[in-house]
C-alpha positions as CSV (number, residue, x, y, z in Angstrom):
1,M,-60.6,14.0,133.8
2,S,-57.7,12.6,135.2
3,E,-58.2,9.2,133.5
4,I,-58.7,10.7,130.0
5,R,-55.7,12.4,130.4
6,D,-53.4,9.3,132.2
7,A,-54.6,7.7,128.6
8,I,-53.4,10.3,126.5
9,L,-50.5,10.3,128.0
10,G,-50.1,6.6,127.7
11,Q,-51.0,7.0,124.1
12,M,-47.9,9.8,123.8
13,L,-45.8,7.5,125.5
14,E,-46.6,5.1,123.2
15,L,-45.8,7.2,119.8
16,G,-43.0,8.7,121.6
17,L,-44.6,12.2,121.6
18,S,-44.1,15.0,123.9
19,I,-46.2,17.8,125.0
20,Y,-44.7,20.3,122.9
21,E,-45.1,17.8,120.0
22,V,-49.1,17.5,120.4
23,S,-49.4,21.0,121.3
24,K,-47.4,21.7,117.3
25,F,-50.1,19.3,116.2
26,V,-53.2,21.2,117.9
27,K,-51.8,24.9,117.7
28,D,-54.8,25.8,115.7
29,K,-57.6,24.5,118.0
30,I,-55.7,24.6,121.6
31,P,-53.5,27.3,122.8
32,Q,-50.2,25.7,124.0
33,R,-50.0,27.0,127.6
34,T,-53.4,25.2,127.6
35,V,-52.1,21.9,126.6
36,Y,-49.0,22.1,128.8
37,A,-51.6,22.9,131.8
38,F,-54.0,19.9,131.3
39,L,-51.4,17.1,130.4
40,A,-49.4,18.4,133.4
41,G,-52.0,18.0,135.7
42,E,-51.9,21.6,136.3
43,K,-55.7,21.6,135.5
44,D,-58.4,20.0,133.9
45,A,-60.0,20.6,130.8
46,G,-63.1,21.4,129.2
47,T,-64.1,18.0,127.1
48,E,-63.6,19.9,123.6
49,T,-59.9,20.9,124.6
50,A,-59.7,17.0,125.9
51,S,-61.4,15.8,122.7
52,V,-59.4,17.8,119.9
53,I,-56.3,16.1,122.0
54,M,-57.5,13.0,122.1
55,K,-58.2,13.4,118.1
56,A,-54.2,14.5,117.8
57,V,-52.4,11.4,119.4
58,G,-55.1,9.0,117.5
59,L,-57.2,8.0,120.7
60,T,-61.2,7.6,120.1
61,I,-64.0,6.3,122.9
62,G,-66.7,3.8,121.0
63,S,-68.7,2.1,122.8
64,T,-68.6,-2.1,123.1
65,D,-70.5,-5.2,122.6
66,D,-69.2,-7.7,124.8
67,K,-70.2,-8.2,128.3
68,S,-67.2,-6.7,130.2
69,S,-68.8,-3.8,132.6
70,F,-67.1,-0.9,132.8
71,M,-66.0,0.3,136.4
72,G,-64.6,4.2,137.7
73,G,-64.0,4.5,133.5
74,I,-61.7,1.7,133.2
75,R,-62.6,-1.6,132.1
76,M,-62.8,-4.6,133.8
77,K,-62.6,-7.9,132.5
78,E,-65.1,-10.5,133.1
79,K,-63.2,-12.8,136.2
80,K,-62.1,-16.2,135.3
81,T,-62.3,-18.8,138.0
82,N,-59.4,-21.0,139.1
83,T,-61.2,-24.0,139.2
84,F,-61.5,-26.4,135.7
85,R,-65.2,-27.3,136.3
86,G,-65.8,-23.2,137.0
87,R,-64.4,-22.4,133.4
88,V,-65.9,-25.2,131.1
89,K,-68.9,-24.2,133.1
90,Q,-68.1,-19.8,132.4
91,E,-67.7,-21.0,128.5
92,W,-71.2,-22.9,128.2
93,V,-73.0,-19.7,129.9
94,K,-71.7,-17.8,127.3
95,V,-72.5,-19.4,124.1
96,G,-76.0,-20.0,125.7
97,K,-76.1,-23.0,127.7
98,P,-75.6,-25.5,124.3
99,N,-76.5,-29.3,124.4
100,W,-72.8,-30.3,123.5
101,S,-71.9,-33.4,122.1
102,P,-69.7,-35.2,123.9
103,R,-66.4,-34.7,120.8
104,E,-67.8,-30.4,121.6
105,L,-67.2,-31.0,125.6
106,L,-63.7,-32.7,125.1
107,G,-62.8,-29.7,122.7
108,I,-63.9,-27.2,125.0
109,C,-62.0,-29.2,127.8
110,L,-58.9,-29.6,125.3
111,L,-59.4,-25.9,125.2
112,V,-59.5,-24.7,128.8
113,D,-56.5,-26.9,129.4
114,L,-54.7,-25.2,126.9
115,E,-55.6,-21.9,128.5
116,F,-54.5,-22.9,132.1
117,G,-51.3,-24.4,130.3
118,I,-50.4,-20.9,129.3
119,E,-51.4,-19.5,132.8
120,E,-49.0,-21.7,134.0
121,L,-51.8,-23.4,136.4
122,N,-52.8,-26.9,136.5
123,P,-56.2,-27.7,138.3
124,A,-56.8,-30.6,136.5
125,P,-53.8,-32.5,136.7
126,K,-55.1,-35.8,135.4
127,F,-56.7,-34.5,132.8
128,R,-53.5,-32.6,131.6
129,K,-51.3,-36.1,132.3
130,A,-54.1,-37.9,130.2
131,V,-53.9,-34.9,127.1
132,E,-50.1,-35.7,126.8
133,S,-50.2,-39.1,127.0
134,R,-53.0,-38.6,124.0
135,N,-55.5,-41.1,126.3
136,Y,-58.7,-40.0,124.8
137,G,-60.9,-42.6,125.4
138,Y,-60.2,-41.5,129.2
139,L,-60.6,-38.0,128.2
140,I,-64.2,-38.4,127.0
141,T,-65.3,-40.0,129.8
142,W,-63.7,-37.0,132.1
143,A,-65.4,-34.7,130.0
144,Q,-68.6,-36.4,130.8
145,G,-68.0,-36.7,134.5
146,L,-68.4,-32.5,135.0
147,K,-72.3,-33.4,134.8
148,L,-73.6,-30.7,132.3
149,A,-76.7,-31.4,132.6
150,S,-77.4,-30.7,136.3
151,W,-75.8,-27.4,135.7
152,K,-79.3,-26.4,134.4
């Protein structure tokens, strides 16, 4: 229940709501003291109480179709590797191991390089330098050197 309480309190903070305001929203369904006791952490509440409060602050529980795993009630994102080849391989696996053309592979490499640039990482400095100098012949050759065929 503490994860649910934390999620509710986070949503309340984002909306700028106090416990008093939330207790007024649900006054016809839950006693005010119960709302205070639950949100202040004095005692756990039943699932119905938590559900009513969640609905009042606009939180919903839903399922996800992505490949994220759930651990302890907190959604954990797929860990990304810090190697260029590893990131390209993760993209390749994610889309079902397609037979990319050299241009498609270069496109993925450019996207991976952009992603590393956003993260302020540079695991492939020669590739980044070729991107900056627009040396497309070198870039295609470099991308094909990732040996995609050997990953199968």
